[in-house]
C-alpha positions in Angstrom: 132.9 169.9 12.2 131.9 170.9 8.6 132.6 167.5 7.1 130.5 165.4 4.7 130.5 162.5 7.3 129.0 164.8 9.9 125.8 165.7 8.1 122.2 164.8 8.1 119.5 166.3 5.8 116.7 167.2 8.2 113.7 169.5 8.1 113.6 172.5 10.3 111.7 170.8 13.1 113.8 167.7 13.3 117.0 169.8 13.0 116.0 171.8 16.0 115.1 168.7 18.0 118.5 167.2 17.1 120.4 170.3 18.0 118.5 170.5 21.4 119.2 166.9 22.2 115.7 165.6 21.9 116.7 163.4 19.0 119.9 161.4 18.5 121.3 158.4 16.7 122.3 155.0 18.0 125.7 153.5 17.0 123.6 151.4 14.5 122.1 154.6 13.0 118.7 154.2 14.4 116.8 157.3 15.6 116.8 157.9 19.3 114.1 160.0 21.1 115.1 161.3 24.5 112.9 160.3 27.4 113.0 164.0 28.4 111.0 164.8 25.2 107.4 165.4 26.1 105.1 164.6 23.2 101.7 166.3 23.0 99.4 166.4 20.1 101.4 166.3 16.8 104.6 165.7 18.9 103.6 162.1 19.3 104.7 161.5 15.7 108.2 162.4 16.8 108.1 159.8 19.6 107.1 157.2 17.0 110.5 157.8 15.2 112.3 156.1 18.1 114.1 153.0 16.9 113.6 153.6 13.2 116.6 153.1 11.1 117.9 156.0 9.0 116.9 155.7 5.4 119.6 157.5 3.4 119.4 158.0 -0.3 121.5 155.6 -2.4 125.1 156.7 -2.3 124.6 159.0 0.7 127.2 158.9 3.4 126.1 158.0 6.9 127.3 160.1 9.8 130.7 158.8 11.1 130.8 156.9 14.4 132.9 159.6 16.1 130.3 162.3 15.3 127.4 160.2 16.4 129.3 159.4 19.6 130.1 163.1 20.2 126.4 164.1 19.8 125.3 161.3 22.1 127.7 162.3 24.9 127.6 166.1 24.5 124.1 167.0 23.1 121.6 164.2 23.6 119.6 164.7 26.7 118.7 162.0 29.2 118.1 158.4 28.2 116.5 157.0 25.0 112.8 156.1 25.3 112.2 152.5 26.4 111.6 150.1 23.6 
């Protein structure tokens, strides 16, 4: 939904990857990269995001648990990369 607690400021590339299920968030707000994402060339930089915590600006609201859970169950593809 269009709610402040359901928002992330992402560049066009990461927004597309998030919408297509290649990127997601853990319940602890760490970046997840799907094991179905195939990194080649510059795409390896995306794989390196796996496990990194979100770094919101001071005062920024993190996505609410229910929105993170919905994205994980309905959009995120496959399993997260192995640690």
